[in-house]
C-alpha positions in Angstrom: 0.0 0.0 0.0 1.3 3.4 -1.0 2.1 6.0 1.8 -0.5 8.4 0.3 -3.2 5.8 0.3 -2.3 4.7 3.9 -2.6 8.3 5.2 -5.9 8.7 3.3 -7.5 5.6 4.8 -6.4 6.5 8.3 -7.6 10.1 7.9 -10.9 9.2 6.3 -11.9 6.8 9.1 -11.5 9.7 11.6 -13.2 12.1 9.3 -16.3 9.9 8.7 -16.7 9.4 12.4 -17.3 13.1 12.9 -19.4 13.7 9.9 -22.7 13.8 11.7 -21.7 16.8 13.7 -20.8 18.9 10.6 -24.2 20.1 9.5 -24.1 23.2 11.6 -20.5 24.3 11.2 -17.5 24.5 9.0 -15.7 21.5 7.5 -12.4 20.5 9.1 -9.4 21.2 7.0 -8.5 18.3 4.7 -5.5 16.3 5.8 -2.2 15.9 3.8 -3.6 13.0 1.8 -6.1 15.4 0.2 -3.4 16.2 -2.4 -2.6 12.5 -2.9 -5.3 11.1 -5.2 -4.7 11.0 -9.0 -6.2 14.0 -10.8 -6.9 14.5 -14.5 -6.9 17.7 -16.4 -10.1 18.9 -18.1 -8.9 19.1 -21.7 -7.9 22.6 -22.9 -7.9 24.1 -19.3 -5.8 24.3 -16.2 -8.6 22.7 -14.2 -8.1 19.2 -12.8 -10.5 16.7 -11.3 -9.9 13.8 -8.9 -10.4 10.6 -10.9 -13.0 9.3 -8.4 -16.1 11.4 -7.9 -19.6 10.5 -6.9 -23.0 10.0 -8.5 -26.3 10.4 -6.7 -28.8 8.4 -8.8 -31.0 6.2 -6.4 -28.6 6.7 -3.5 -29.5 10.3 -2.6 -33.2 9.9 -3.3 -34.3 10.0 0.3 -36.6 12.1 2.5 -36.0 14.8 5.1 -35.6 12.6 8.2 -32.2 12.9 9.9 -31.8 9.1 10.0 -32.2 8.9 6.2 -29.6 11.6 5.6 -27.1 10.7 8.2 -25.2 8.1 6.2 -25.2 10.5 3.1 -23.6 13.2 5.3 -20.8 10.8 6.0 -20.5 9.8 2.4 -20.2 13.5 1.5 -17.7 14.1 4.3 -15.4 11.5 2.8 -15.7 13.0 -0.7 -14.9 16.5 0.6 -11.5 15.4 1.8 -10.3 15.7 -1.8 -10.9 19.3 -3.0 -12.9 19.7 -6.3 -14.3 16.2 -6.5 -17.3 15.7 -8.8 -20.8 15.4 -7.5 -23.1 14.5 -10.3 -26.9 14.7 -9.8 -30.1 15.4 -11.8 -33.6 16.7 -11.3 -34.9 13.4 -12.6 -33.3 11.5 -9.7 -36.2 12.0 -7.3 -35.1 14.1 -4.3 -31.4 13.6 -5.0 -30.8 17.1 -6.3 -32.5 18.7 -3.3 -30.7 16.4 -0.8 -27.4 17.2 -2.5 -28.1 20.9 -2.2 -29.2 20.7 1.4 -26.1 18.7 2.5 -23.7 21.0 0.7 -25.4 24.1 2.2 -25.4 22.6 5.7 -21.7 21.9 5.4 -20.9 25.2 3.8 -19.2 23.1 1.1 -20.6 24.3 -2.2 -17.3 25.8 -3.3 -15.4 22.6 -2.4 -17.0 20.4 -5.0 -17.3 20.3 -8.8 -21.1 20.3 -9.0 -22.7 18.8 -12.0 -26.4 18.5 -12.9 -28.6 18.0 -15.9 -31.5 19.2 -18.0 -33.9 16.4 -18.5 -37.0 18.3 -19.6 -38.2 19.1 -23.1 -36.6 22.2 -24.6 -38.1 25.6 -24.1 -40.2 26.6 -21.1 -40.0 23.1 -19.5 -36.2 23.1 -19.5 -36.1 26.7 -18.3 -38.4 26.0 -15.4 -36.5 22.9 -14.5 -33.2 24.8 -14.5 -34.7 27.4 -12.2 -35.9 24.7 -9.8 -32.5 23.0 -9.9 -30.8 26.2 -8.7 -33.3 26.4 -5.9 -32.8 22.8 -4.9 -29.0 23.1 -5.1 -29.0 26.4 -3.1 -26.6 27.8 -5.7 -26.7 30.5 -8.5 -24.6 28.4 -10.8 -23.1 24.9 -11.4 -19.7 23.8 -12.7 -21.2 21.4 -15.3 -24.6 21.4 -16.9 -25.5 18.4 -19.2 -28.2 17.4 -21.5 -29.6 14.3 -19.9 -29.9 11.2 -22.1 -29.9 13.4 -25.2 -33.4 14.7 -24.5 -34.1 17.4 -27.1 -30.3 17.7 -27.4 -30.1 20.2 -30.2 -32.3 22.8 -28.6 -31.2 22.0 -25.1 -27.6 22.4 -26.1 -28.4 25.9 -27.4 -29.9 26.7 -24.0 -26.9 25.3 -22.2 -24.6 27.5 -24.3 -26.6 30.6 -23.4 -26.3 29.7 -19.7 -22.6 29.3 -20.2 -22.3 32.7 -21.8 -24.2 34.1 -18.8 -21.8 32.5 -16.3 -24.4 30.1 -14.9 -22.3 27.1 -15.8 -18.6 26.7 -16.4 -18.9 23.7 -18.7 -21.5 22.0 -20.8 -22.0 18.4 -22.0 -24.2 15.5 -22.9 -25.0 12.2 -21.2 -26.3 8.7 -21.6 -26.1 5.5 -19.7 -26.7 2.8 -22.3 -24.5 1.3 -25.0 -27.2 1.5 -27.6 -26.9 5.2 -27.4 -23.2 5.3 -28.2 -23.7 5.7 -32.0 -25.8 8.8 -31.3 -23.1 10.1 -28.9 -20.5 9.5 -31.5 -22.3 11.6 -34.1 -22.8 14.4 -31.6 -19.2 14.4 -30.5 -18.1 14.6 -34.1 -20.4 17.5 -34.9 -20.5 19.6 -31.8 -18.1 21.4 -29.5 -18.6 20.1 -26.0 -16.7 20.3 -22.8 -17.9 16.9 -21.3 -19.4 13.6 -22.3 -20.8 11.4 -19.7 -21.2 7.7 -20.7 -21.3 4.2 -19.4 -18.1 2.2 -19.3 -17.0 -0.8 -17.2 -15.5 -4.2 -17.4 -18.9 -5.5 -18.3 -19.7 -2.8 -20.9 -16.6 -2.0 -23.0 -18.2 -0.7 -26.2 -17.0 2.8 -25.5 -13.4 1.7 -26.1 -14.0 1.1 -29.8 -14.7 4.6 -31.0 -16.4 6.8 -28.4 -13.5 7.2 -25.9 -10.8 7.7 -28.5 -13.0 10.2 -30.3 -13.6 12.2 -27.1 -9.8 12.2 -26.5 -9.2 13.4 -30.1 -11.8 16.1 -29.8 -10.5 17.4 -26.5 -13.6 16.5 -24.4 -13.5 15.4 -20.8 -15.3 12.1 -19.9 -17.3 11.2 -16.9 -18.1 7.5 -16.5 -21.4 6.3 -15.0 -22.4 2.8 -14.0 -18.8 1.7 -13.3 -20.0 -1.4 -11.5 -23.0 -1.9 -13.9 -25.5 -1.7 -11.1 -23.7 -4.4 -9.0 -23.4 -6.9 -11.8 -19.6 -6.9 -11.6 -19.6 -7.7 -7.8 -22.0 -10.6 -8.4 -19.7 -11.9 -11.1 -16.8 -12.2 -8.6 -18.7 -13.2 -5.5 -16.7 -15.4 -3.3 -13.6 -15.1 -5.5 -10.4 -14.0 -3.9 -8.6 -10.9 -5.2 -6.0 -11.9 -7.8 -2.3 -11.2 -7.1 -2.5 -8.4 -9.6 -4.6 -6.4 -7.1 -1.6 -6.1 -4.7 0.6 -4.9 -7.6 -1.9 -2.1 -8.2 -2.4 -1.1 -4.5 -6.0 -2.4 -4.6 -7.6 -3.7 -1.4 -10.9 -4.8 -3.1 -12.6 -5.8 -6.3 -14.3 -2.4 -6.4 -11.0 -0.6 -6.5 -9.7 -2.9 -9.2 -12.8 -2.3 -11.3 -12.5 1.5 -10.9 -8.8 1.5 -11.7 -9.5 -0.3 -14.9 -11.8 2.6 -15.8 -9.8 5.6 -14.7 -6.6 4.2 -16.2 -8.0 4.7 -19.7 -6.3 7.8 -21.0 -9.6 9.3 -22.2 -11.4 9.1 -18.9 -11.4 12.2 -16.6 -13.3 10.8 -13.7 -15.6 7.9 -12.6 -18.7 8.7 -10.6 -19.8 5.6 -8.6 -23.0 6.2 -6.5 -23.3 4.9 -3.0 -25.2 5.7 0.2 -22.8 3.7 2.4 -19.7 5.4 3.9 -17.8 2.1 3.9 -18.3 1.8 0.1 -17.5 5.5 -0.4 -14.2 5.1 1.4 -13.4 2.0 -0.6 -14.2 3.8 -3.9 -12.0 6.7 -3.0 -9.1 4.4 -2.4 -9.1 3.6 -6.1 -7.7 7.1 -6.7 -4.4 6.3 -4.9 -1.4 4.2 -5.7 -0.2 2.5 -8.9 -2.5 2.5 -11.9 -2.6 -0.4 -14.5 -0.6 -0.1 -17.7 -1.9 -1.5 -21.0 -0.8 -5.0 -20.1 -2.3 -4.9 -16.6 -5.5 -3.6 -18.0 -5.7 -6.6 -20.3 -5.1 -8.9 -17.3 -8.0 -7.2 -15.4 -10.3 -7.6 -18.4 -9.4 -11.3 -18.7 -10.6 -11.8 -15.1 -14.2 -11.5 -16.3 -13.8 -13.0 -19.8 
């Protein structure tokens, strides 16, 4: 285990233990390991993102009860140890956008994250109304990344996003999808449009993006966020009761989850992966994938062979 990762795990355990008391005050300063995780540049800029961020689909769709939100506060506390980490949400994720906004506001932490959300309404008045509500829910007057969700009315909604970018309401714009059958459409849009980000599905179980989409994003200078990195748990079911291979130790991986994530973020086109979880233990494990040695091409092939 690398020294940076060892310090991170030690520090994060203490940090998570105090997370429930943070809602009324300032966040503690991040420890020395906050500078340790691998970061990737957003193409064409000086901005960088930690390679492990967080999604909120399903996991942050909870009510207002303290017991429901307590573990999410701990999850967020762990993420906040690494400045500028991605939090990706959407108005179509039930209450997730509002919960994200409430937790960030309670922690005085909006400026400490790279906040991403989406437009998932029809173009025109519905999209404009949705955006207004998103800002209310997020307790913010802007976001870092605004995306057209699942290509809904993507031409007109992209125009809307560009207007918002010109107005300083979002720093970056992009498009998203979560299924491989949408990759051809994503490819055509990436070829034709100037975008800052593309969010797509990519994992050991879904590698179609490697053929054309990921290389094209890299060629076109577009950052890539990866959703469904565990394919909704399918990967964990595939390795249930299997011991970690020796390769895991070579790559400073303490779990299958870290091995799966390192396969993703070691692809040169990938900027960050955004696994979603409501469990602090899993969040801590996910974040550990940003530390230590990353697989080279040969080791990536060895990882892929584990599920062949």
